[in-house]
C-alpha positions in Angstrom: -0.4 17.9 4.8 0.3 15.1 2.3 3.2 11.7 3.0 4.7 9.0 0.5 5.0 6.3 1.4 6.2 2.2 -0.1 5.0 -0.8 0.9 6.6 -4.1 -0.4 5.1 -7.4 -1.5 7.3 -10.1 -0.3 5.0 -12.4 -3.3 5.6 -10.8 -6.3 8.9 -8.3 -4.7 7.6 -6.0 -5.8 7.5 -2.3 -4.3 4.6 0.5 -4.4 4.8 4.0 -4.2 1.9 6.4 -3.1 0.9 9.3 -1.4 -1.3 10.4 1.2 -3.0 12.5 3.2 -3.9 10.0 6.2 -0.8 7.7 5.9 -3.2 5.1 8.5 -6.7 5.2 6.7 -4.5 4.5 2.9 -3.0 1.3 4.4 -6.2 0.1 5.6 -7.8 0.5 1.8 -4.5 -1.0 -0.1 -5.0 -4.2 2.5 -9.1 -5.1 1.3 -9.6 -6.8 -1.6 -10.7 -3.0 -3.6 -10.4 -3.5 -7.7 -6.8 -1.2 -7.8 -3.6 -2.9 -8.9 -3.1 -3.2 -4.5 -5.9 -5.3 -3.2 -5.0 -8.1 -5.3 -2.2 -8.2 -3.7 -1.0 -10.3 -0.3 -1.1 -8.3 2.7 1.1 -5.2 1.4 4.2 -4.0 4.1 4.7 -0.9 5.0 8.9 0.4 4.2 10.0 3.4 6.2 
């Protein structure tokens, strides 16, 4: 099963929308310094 999630970067005042089958693992990846868009941002917070 897939989930859609929304994250918010307070420093940039931007939202990021994604989907994944493993939300907790995906959020961990977002908060690491990877080469994608969210890897360069501050810690993103999950919103509901």
